[in-house]
Structure formats: structure tokens, C-alpha cells
C-alpha positions as CSV (number, residue, x, y, z in Angstrom):
1,M,270.9,85.3,121.2
2,K,273.8,83.7,123.2
3,I,276.0,83.8,120.1
4,S,275.5,87.5,119.6
5,R,276.4,88.2,123.2
6,L,279.6,86.1,122.8
7,V,280.5,88.0,119.6
8,L,279.9,91.3,121.3
9,L,281.9,90.2,124.4
10,A,284.7,88.9,122.1
11,S,284.8,92.2,120.1
12,G,284.9,94.1,123.4
13,V,287.9,92.1,124.6
14,V,289.7,92.5,121.3
15,T,289.1,96.2,121.4
16,A,290.4,96.4,125.0
17,L,293.5,94.4,124.1
18,A,294.1,96.6,121.0
19,V,293.8,99.8,123.1
20,T,296.0,98.4,125.8
21,F,298.7,97.4,123.2
22,F,298.5,100.9,121.6
23,L,298.9,102.6,125.0
24,F,301.8,100.3,125.9
25,V,303.6,101.1,122.7
26,F,302.9,104.8,123.1
27,E,304.2,104.8,126.7
28,W,307.3,102.8,125.7
29,G,308.0,105.3,122.9
30,E,307.7,108.2,125.4
31,L,309.9,106.4,127.9
32,H,312.5,105.8,125.2
33,D,312.4,109.5,124.1
34,D,312.8,110.6,127.7
35,T,315.7,108.3,128.3
36,C,317.4,109.4,125.1
37,A,316.9,113.1,126.0
38,G,318.3,112.5,129.5
39,V,321.3,110.6,128.3
40,T,322.0,113.3,125.7
41,R,321.7,116.0,128.4
42,I,324.2,114.1,130.6
43,A,326.6,113.6,127.7
44,G,326.4,117.3,127.0
45,D,327.3,118.3,130.5
46,A,331.1,119.1,130.4
47,Q,331.6,118.7,134.1
48,K,330.0,115.3,134.2
49,M,332.0,114.1,131.2
50,K,335.2,115.5,132.8
51,Y,334.4,113.4,135.9
52,V,333.7,110.3,133.8
53,K,336.9,110.7,131.7
54,S,338.9,111.2,134.9
55,W,337.3,108.0,136.3
56,I,338.1,106.1,133.1
57,A,341.8,107.3,133.2
58,S,342.1,106.1,136.8
59,R,340.5,102.8,136.2
60,T,342.5,102.0,133.0
61,A,345.7,102.9,134.9
62,D,344.8,100.2,137.5
63,Q,346.3,96.9,136.4
64,E,343.9,94.9,138.6
65,F,340.9,96.6,137.0
66,I,342.4,95.9,133.5
67,N,342.7,92.2,134.5
68,E,339.0,92.3,135.4
69,I,338.1,93.9,132.1
70,R,340.0,91.2,130.3
71,A,337.8,88.6,132.0
72,S,334.6,90.6,131.0
73,R,334.5,93.9,129.2
74,F,330.8,94.2,129.8
75,F,329.0,95.1,133.0
76,Q,325.4,94.5,132.2
77,R,322.3,95.9,134.0
78,G,322.0,94.2,137.4
79,D,325.6,93.1,137.5
80,P,326.7,93.5,141.2
81,R,330.1,94.7,140.0
82,L,328.4,97.9,138.8
83,Q,327.3,98.6,142.4
84,Q,330.8,98.2,143.7
85,M,332.4,100.6,141.2
86,D,333.4,104.0,142.5
87,L,331.6,105.8,139.6
88,D,328.9,108.1,141.1
89,W,325.7,107.1,139.1
90,A,323.6,109.6,141.1
91,Y,325.9,112.5,140.3
92,L,325.7,111.5,136.6
93,G,321.9,111.3,136.8
94,L,321.7,107.6,135.9
95,T,319.6,104.9,137.6
96,P,322.1,102.2,138.8
97,E,319.5,99.4,138.4
98,F,319.3,100.2,134.6
99,V,322.9,101.2,133.8
100,S,325.4,99.2,131.9
101,L,329.1,99.8,131.2
102,A,331.3,98.5,128.5
103,F,335.0,98.8,127.6
104,N,335.1,98.5,123.8
105,V,338.0,96.7,122.3
106,K,338.3,95.5,118.7
107,S,340.6,92.7,119.7
108,A,338.3,91.3,122.3
109,S,339.6,87.8,121.6
110,D,343.1,88.9,122.8
111,P,343.2,88.0,126.5
112,E,346.3,90.1,127.0
113,F,345.1,93.4,125.5
114,E,346.4,96.5,127.3
115,A,344.5,99.6,128.4
116,T,345.7,101.4,125.3
117,K,343.7,99.0,123.2
118,I,340.4,100.2,124.7
119,E,338.9,102.3,121.9
120,S,335.9,103.7,123.8
121,V,333.8,103.3,126.9
122,S,330.0,103.0,126.7
123,I,327.7,103.9,129.5
124,G,324.2,102.8,128.8
125,Q,320.9,103.7,130.4
126,G,318.1,101.5,128.9
127,R,318.6,101.5,125.2
128,S,320.5,104.8,125.1
129,T,324.2,105.0,125.4
130,I,326.9,107.6,126.1
131,I,330.1,106.7,124.2
132,I,333.4,108.2,125.2
133,R,336.0,107.7,122.5
134,L,339.5,107.2,123.7
135,N,341.3,107.2,120.4
136,E,340.6,108.0,116.7
137,S,338.8,104.8,115.9
138,E,335.9,105.4,113.5
139,D,333.9,102.5,114.9
140,F,334.7,103.2,118.5
141,G,335.8,99.5,118.9
142,L,332.1,98.5,118.6
143,L,331.3,95.5,116.6
144,W,328.1,97.0,115.4
145,P,326.6,96.9,111.9
146,A,327.2,100.1,109.8
147,E,323.5,101.0,110.1
148,E,323.7,101.2,113.9
149,L,327.1,103.0,113.8
150,S,325.4,105.7,111.7
151,K,323.0,106.4,114.5
152,I,325.8,107.5,116.8
153,K,325.6,111.3,117.2
154,P,328.4,113.6,118.4
155,V,327.9,115.7,121.5
156,A,331.5,116.9,121.9
157,D,334.8,116.1,120.3
158,D,335.1,112.7,122.0
159,V,331.6,112.2,123.5
160,F,328.8,110.7,121.5
161,V,325.2,109.4,122.1
162,Y,323.4,106.4,120.6
163,C,319.7,106.1,121.1
164,G,318.6,102.6,120.2
165,A,315.1,101.8,119.1
């Protein structure tokens, strides 16, 4: 009798865990889809992209900022430097706590690269990214596998979106 109760209890726990896992995966997928749709909407907003491109131009013309990029081209989620930037995350519709920013340069090992070597700028929200191409580079200066590069979709002539899995 006690064994059957234990079996019944164990099967109930396994079922509850399976349902919880399914709901988590389903919720995660919906969250990812929502983030991708939001980032795509932002990338498609000509005014917002004009604002970002103007910001990029002003930052890449600032030698002090270029020196900072040479030290670290990636500003990851939670990096206090992102909070100090004069890029208006709220205007763009991005959540500052979950945003990342990267200046993509093929010659990353070159500590003396110039602003003209920056091939694109990536603004990430979660696993979705807006990529603004600054030159005609096919790979945007990203050191990604071809499979991931093929997932980058154009939104405008020089604005693209990548929605990671």
C-alpha cells in the first residue's frame, strides 16, 4: 500500500515538473518572439534609426570614445558604461538593463584600429539584435558562423535584424 502511494506521488511530481518545464519553454518562446518583433519594429522606424546613426557618427568622431572602444568593443548587458552613454534607450524603446552594444571590427586584434575600420554597430536586446552596417562588408565585421550570418534579415539598406534562438 505504501509503495503504491509513493509511486502515485512520484508520478504526480514528475507530471508537475513536465508541465512546468513545458510552460517555461512556451513562455520563453513567446518572450523571444515578442523581443524579436519589438527589435524589428524599432529597426524599421526611420526616425529612430536616423537618431542612432547620428549618435554613431558623433561617437566614432570622438577620439576618446574610439580609445575606449579599442580597449573593449563590447558593452554587455549590465555594463555600467551603457548607463553612462548618451544614447536614449527609452526613446528607442529598449530596456537598459537588457541592452548590449558592440562595435564590430574584423581586425579586433589590431589595438590601433581607426573608426573607419568599424564595419557595423550591433544593439542587442535579449537575443535579438539591430545591426547597422557602416560599410559594404558582407559579414558586418561579425566573426559569426555562416549559418548565423544567414539569419540576419534586412530592414533597410543599412539596417538589419538578427533574432537568435
